[in-house]
N, CA and C atoms as a LAMMPS dump frame, in Angstrom:
ITEM: TIMESTEP
0
ITEM: NUMBER OF ATOMS
240
ITEM: BOX BOUNDS ff ff ff
-5.0000000000000000e+02 5.0000000000000000e+02
-5.0000000000000000e+02 5.0000000000000000e+02
-5.0000000000000000e+02 5.0000000000000000e+02
ITEM: ATOMS id mol type element x y z
1 1 1 N 7.409 279.03 -430.565
2 1 2 C 5.942 279.01 -429.766
3 1 3 C 5.14 277.613 -429.505
4 2 1 N 4.749 277.422 -428.002
5 2 2 C 4.317 276.01 -428.114
6 2 3 C 2.797 275.971 -428.339
7 3 1 N 2.566 274.627 -428.92
8 3 2 C 0.949 274.878 -428.891
9 3 3 C -0.056 275.204 -427.559
10 4 1 N -1.021 275.939 -428.159
11 4 2 C -1.999 276.468 -427.492
12 4 3 C -2.507 274.703 -426.64
13 5 1 N -3.005 275.049 -425.369
14 5 2 C -3.896 274.251 -424.67
15 5 3 C -5.063 274.422 -424.921
16 6 1 N -5.62 272.787 -425.063
17 6 2 C -6.893 272.985 -425.433
18 6 3 C -7.719 272.174 -424.474
19 7 1 N -8.957 273.169 -424.189
20 7 2 C -9.812 273.101 -422.969
21 7 3 C -11.174 272.89 -423.595
22 8 1 N -11.843 271.329 -423.575
23 8 2 C -12.803 271.218 -424.285
24 8 3 C -14.163 271.269 -423.066
25 9 1 N -15.032 272.039 -423.29
26 9 2 C -16.235 272.316 -422.241
27 9 3 C -17.494 272.241 -423
28 10 1 N -17.381 271.625 -424.056
29 10 2 C -18.715 271.201 -425.086
30 10 3 C -19.55 270.547 -424.323
31 11 1 N -20.964 270.841 -424.145
32 11 2 C -22.071 270.349 -423.838
33 11 3 C -22.285 270.884 -422.359
34 12 1 N -21.301 271.475 -421.455
35 12 2 C -21.825 271.892 -420.324
36 12 3 C -22.313 273.477 -420.496
37 13 1 N -23.17 274.052 -419.013
38 13 2 C -23.333 275.28 -419.303
39 13 3 C -22.502 275.564 -418.626
40 14 1 N -22.98 277.353 -418.17
41 14 2 C -22.469 278.226 -417.329
42 14 3 C -22.421 277.944 -415.925
43 15 1 N -21.659 278.002 -415.095
44 15 2 C -20.045 278.446 -415.326
45 15 3 C -19.058 277.381 -415.621
46 16 1 N -19.542 276.04 -416.057
47 16 2 C -18.312 274.697 -416.224
48 16 3 C -17.379 275.557 -417.213
49 17 1 N -17.873 276.045 -418.425
50 17 2 C -16.812 276.409 -419.24
51 17 3 C -15.758 277.012 -418.442
52 18 1 N -16.105 278.408 -417.899
53 18 2 C -15.2 279.381 -417.23
54 18 3 C -14.29 278.716 -416.479
55 19 1 N -14.941 277.968 -415.365
56 19 2 C -14.491 277.295 -414.39
57 19 3 C -13.161 276.356 -415.049
58 20 1 N -13.54 275.525 -415.921
59 20 2 C -12.567 274.736 -416.633
60 20 3 C -11.352 275.363 -417.333
61 21 1 N -11.83 276.835 -417.793
62 21 2 C -10.493 277.331 -418.84
63 21 3 C -9.681 278.155 -417.292
64 22 1 N -10.231 278.443 -416.327
65 22 2 C -9.622 279.03 -415.027
66 22 3 C -8.748 277.805 -414.758
67 23 1 N -9.023 276.926 -414.61
68 23 2 C -8.435 276.01 -414.034
69 23 3 C -7.312 275.105 -415.017
70 24 1 N -7.069 275.058 -416.02
71 24 2 C -6.413 275.184 -417.205
72 24 3 C -5.334 276.254 -417.18
73 25 1 N -5.749 277.554 -416.764
74 25 2 C -4.675 278.462 -416.788
75 25 3 C -3.843 278.497 -415.223
76 26 1 N -3.988 277.645 -414.138
77 26 2 C -3.723 277.45 -413.311
78 26 3 C -2.068 277.171 -413.429
79 27 1 N -1.105 277.693 -412.862
80 27 2 C 0.344 277.318 -412.958
81 27 3 C 1.056 277.586 -414.731
82 28 1 N 0.139 277.985 -415.749
83 28 2 C 0.492 278.278 -417.076
84 28 3 C 1.674 279.703 -416.572
85 29 1 N 2.827 279.445 -417.578
86 29 2 C 3.485 280.898 -417.457
87 29 3 C 3.007 281.819 -418.661
88 30 1 N 2.878 283.399 -418.144
89 30 2 C 2.319 284.232 -419.091
90 30 3 C 3.013 284.192 -420.681
91 31 1 N 1.838 284.603 -421.377
92 31 2 C 2.315 284.127 -422.72
93 31 3 C 1.491 283.076 -423.272
94 32 1 N 1.21 281.907 -422.605
95 32 2 C 0.814 280.969 -423.003
96 32 3 C -0.824 280.929 -423.303
97 33 1 N -1.199 280.439 -424.77
98 33 2 C -2.62 280.866 -425.08
99 33 3 C -3.177 279.022 -424.977
100 34 1 N -4.379 279.353 -424.621
101 34 2 C -5.45 278.415 -424.391
102 34 3 C -6.577 278.775 -425.558
103 35 1 N -6.972 277.64 -425.812
104 35 2 C -8.38 277.45 -426.737
105 35 3 C -9.504 276.8 -426.165
106 36 1 N -10.582 277.886 -426.086
107 36 2 C -11.906 276.89 -425.326
108 36 3 C -12.923 276.682 -426.242
109 37 1 N -13.415 275.461 -426.101
110 37 2 C -14.252 275.205 -427.013
111 37 3 C -15.549 274.677 -426.088
112 38 1 N -16.699 275.47 -426.532
113 38 2 C -17.908 275.548 -425.693
114 38 3 C -19.211 275.644 -426.622
115 39 1 N -20.127 275.095 -425.679
116 39 2 C -21.593 275.241 -426.835
117 39 3 C -22.685 275.952 -426.076
118 40 1 N -22.461 276.643 -424.882
119 40 2 C -23.211 277.69 -423.614
120 40 3 C -23.068 278.892 -424.499
121 41 1 N -23.502 279.584 -425.408
122 41 2 C -23.316 280.793 -425.424
123 41 3 C -23.01 281.636 -424.546
124 42 1 N -23.421 281.526 -423.627
125 42 2 C -22.838 282.557 -422.321
126 42 3 C -21.312 282.831 -422.211
127 43 1 N -20.575 281.388 -422.77
128 43 2 C -19.333 281.71 -422.646
129 43 3 C -18.805 282.695 -423.391
130 44 1 N -19.591 283.421 -424.311
131 44 2 C -18.778 284.243 -425.425
132 44 3 C -18.999 285.736 -424.277
133 45 1 N -19.501 285.869 -423.24
134 45 2 C -19.425 286.829 -422.652
135 45 3 C -19.053 286.552 -421.276
136 46 1 N -18.891 285.395 -420.314
137 46 2 C -18.061 284.971 -419.315
138 46 3 C -16.79 285.259 -419.677
139 47 1 N -16.14 284.493 -420.493
140 47 2 C -14.684 284.352 -420.859
141 47 3 C -14.166 285.97 -420.719
142 48 1 N -14.361 286.47 -421.706
143 48 2 C -14.114 288.363 -421.678
144 48 3 C -13.814 288.373 -420.005
145 49 1 N -15.205 288.463 -419.121
146 49 2 C -15.057 288.973 -417.986
147 49 3 C -13.741 288.346 -417.258
148 50 1 N -13.728 286.98 -416.967
149 50 2 C -12.942 286.199 -416.617
150 50 3 C -11.431 286.501 -416.8
151 51 1 N -11.084 286.712 -418.39
152 51 2 C -9.632 287.256 -418.369
153 51 3 C -9.625 288.633 -418.01
154 52 1 N -10.688 289.437 -417.798
155 52 2 C -9.969 290.819 -417.39
156 52 3 C -10.049 290.649 -415.97
157 53 1 N -10.53 289.744 -414.945
158 53 2 C -10.64 289.596 -413.745
159 53 3 C -9.026 289.091 -413.732
160 54 1 N -8.632 288.299 -414.742
161 54 2 C -7.019 287.526 -414.221
162 54 3 C -6.012 288.203 -414.852
163 55 1 N -6.065 289.395 -415.799
164 55 2 C -5.297 289.907 -416.326
165 55 3 C -4.856 289.537 -417.62
166 56 1 N -5.955 288.631 -418.416
167 56 2 C -5.448 287.866 -419.641
168 56 3 C -6.116 288.61 -420.979
169 57 1 N -6.188 288.161 -421.664
170 57 2 C -6.417 288.584 -423.225
171 57 3 C -7.37 287.739 -424.165
172 58 1 N -8.268 288.216 -424.39
173 58 2 C -9.495 287.322 -425.393
174 58 3 C -8.755 287.57 -426.682
175 59 1 N -7.755 286.743 -427.473
176 59 2 C -7.23 287.001 -428.678
177 59 3 C -8.773 286.824 -429.95
178 60 1 N -9.328 285.655 -429.824
179 60 2 C -10.264 285.538 -430.956
180 60 3 C -11.494 284.758 -430.433
181 61 1 N -12.746 284.837 -431
182 61 2 C -13.671 284.367 -430.631
183 61 3 C -14.613 283.981 -431.983
184 62 1 N -14.542 282.584 -432.204
185 62 2 C -15.071 282.139 -433.415
186 62 3 C -16.416 280.852 -433.289
187 63 1 N -17.085 280.936 -433.99
188 63 2 C -18.323 280.17 -433.705
189 63 3 C -18.349 279.226 -435.053
190 64 1 N -18.718 278.051 -435.133
191 64 2 C -19.031 277.209 -436.508
192 64 3 C -19.859 276.003 -435.862
193 65 1 N -21.123 275.916 -436.453
194 65 2 C -21.846 274.901 -435.926
195 65 3 C -22.4 274.854 -434.47
196 66 1 N -22.422 276.101 -434.243
197 66 2 C -22.942 276.085 -432.613
198 66 3 C -21.85 275.625 -431.673
199 67 1 N -20.576 275.739 -432.159
200 67 2 C -19.487 275.575 -431.172
201 67 3 C -18.633 276.98 -431.277
202 68 1 N -18.232 277.439 -430.038
203 68 2 C -17.422 278.347 -430.088
204 68 3 C -16.219 278.011 -429.641
205 69 1 N -15.325 278.742 -429.943
206 69 2 C -13.6 278.311 -430.212
207 69 3 C -13.137 279.897 -429.573
208 70 1 N -12.876 279.635 -428.543
209 70 2 C -12.368 281.092 -427.744
210 70 3 C -10.682 280.978 -427.439
211 71 1 N -10.097 281.84 -427.622
212 71 2 C -8.843 281.92 -427.965
213 71 3 C -8.25 282.946 -426.71
214 72 1 N -7.822 282.359 -425.74
215 72 2 C -7.275 283.619 -424.772
216 72 3 C -5.542 283.329 -424.595
217 73 1 N -5.088 283.97 -424.133
218 73 2 C -3.795 284.586 -423.798
219 73 3 C -3.667 284.876 -422.213
220 74 1 N -2.485 284.142 -421.669
221 74 2 C -2.685 284.546 -419.943
222 74 3 C -1.434 285.821 -419.965
223 75 1 N -2.23 286.71 -419.482
224 75 2 C -1.53 287.825 -418.894
225 75 3 C 0.121 287.992 -418.562
226 76 1 N 0.656 289.329 -418.631
227 76 2 C 2.239 289.033 -418.045
228 76 3 C 2.29 288.902 -416.707
229 77 1 N 0.947 289.837 -415.9
230 77 2 C 1.31 289.341 -414.796
231 77 3 C -0.389 288.721 -413.77
232 78 1 N -0.035 287.284 -413.638
233 78 2 C -1.234 286.1 -413.641
234 78 3 C -1.377 286.712 -412.432
235 79 1 N -2.817 286.857 -412.005
236 79 2 C -3.454 286.987 -410.846
237 79 3 C -4.556 286.053 -410.605
238 80 1 N -5.022 285.778 -409.124
239 80 2 C -6.108 284.873 -409.262
240 80 3 C -6.06 283.983 -408.858
């Protein structure tokens, strides 16, 4: 298994974290994992909606010292 793709959106407000994650997902194969780092608490809400739209999965959401670390996996049938 390859290392997850890291998407750093710390210091940016909604919708930038989700947009950066979506851009990083483009062209990736199903099953690839990405880790989004974000400081905007709205990412906790926005990313699950994005994954629902794109057919992906939120694997884990962690928060440490105000930094969200959201791990997602691209779905078997990429959309959008």
